[in-house]
C-alpha positions in Angstrom: 0.0 0.0 0.0 1.3 3.4 -0.9 -1.0 6.0 0.5 -0.2 9.0 2.6 -3.0 10.8 4.4 -3.0 14.6 4.7 -3.4 16.9 7.8 -4.9 15.1 10.8 -6.2 12.0 8.9 -5.3 8.4 9.3 -5.8 5.3 7.1 -7.3 2.3 9.0 -7.7 -1.3 7.9 -11.0 -2.4 9.5 -10.8 -5.7 11.5 -13.6 -8.1 10.6 -16.4 -9.0 13.0 -17.2 -12.3 14.4 -18.5 -15.1 12.2 -20.4 -16.7 15.1 -22.6 -15.5 17.9 -21.8 -16.4 21.5 -24.3 -19.3 21.2 -22.6 -20.7 18.2 -24.9 -19.5 15.4 -23.0 -18.8 12.2 -23.8 -15.3 10.8 -24.2 -14.7 7.1 -22.4 -11.7 5.6 -25.6 -9.7 5.4 -26.2 -10.0 9.2 -22.7 -9.0 10.3 -22.3 -5.5 11.7 -19.9 -2.9 10.3 -16.5 -3.2 11.9 -15.7 -0.6 14.6 -12.1 -1.7 15.2 -9.1 -1.4 13.0 -5.4 -1.2 12.6 -3.8 2.2 11.8 -1.8 1.7 8.5 -0.7 5.3 7.9 -0.8 8.7 9.8 -0.9 12.2 8.4 1.6 14.9 9.6 -1.0 16.6 11.8 -3.2 19.6 11.9 -1.6 23.0 11.2 -2.6 25.8 13.6 -1.9 29.1 11.7 -2.2 31.4 14.7 0.7 29.6 16.4 2.5 28.6 13.2 2.8 25.1 14.6 1.8 21.6 13.6 0.1 19.3 16.1 1.1 15.7 15.4 -1.6 13.0 16.0 -1.4 10.8 19.1 -1.5 7.7 16.9 1.2 5.8 15.0 1.1 3.1 12.3 0.3 -0.3 14.0 -2.0 1.1 16.7 -5.3 -0.6 17.1 -8.2 1.8 17.4 -12.0 1.9 17.9 -13.9 4.3 15.7 -17.5 5.3 15.0 -19.6 2.7 13.0 -20.3 5.2 10.2 -17.2 7.4 10.5 -14.8 8.1 7.7 -14.6 7.3 4.0 -14.3 3.7 2.7 -11.8 3.2 0.0 -10.5 0.2 -1.8 -6.7 0.1 -2.6 -5.1 -3.0 -4.2 -8.2 -5.0 -3.6 -8.3 -4.3 0.2 -10.8 -2.2 2.1 -9.6 0.7 4.1 -11.1 3.7 5.9 -9.7 7.2 5.9 -10.7 8.9 9.1 -9.9 12.2 10.9 -8.2 11.7 14.2 -11.3 13.2 16.0 -13.4 10.2 14.7 -11.2 7.8 16.7 -13.0 7.0 20.0 -10.2 5.0 21.7 -6.9 3.3 21.4 -6.8 -0.4 22.3 -3.6 -1.5 24.1 
């Protein structure tokens, strides 16, 4: 993958949801929920604040695992794989 997000955006590869329920029922693709977790693949340079003449780098790095809003960001397909481009403010938490 050769993509570089701009400003305070990140590229995330969504992690797939479970194929089975807790009771062992196998879910078809149409019944699965949209993924809300993913792995950060690329991070932009950060938001530029003109009044200070400074750039604020994001608190995330490539390889971080994050939780984001179900309908946040823009879905894109690169080299046959699904990714999401999100603003850092759309990230709800970092999973450690």
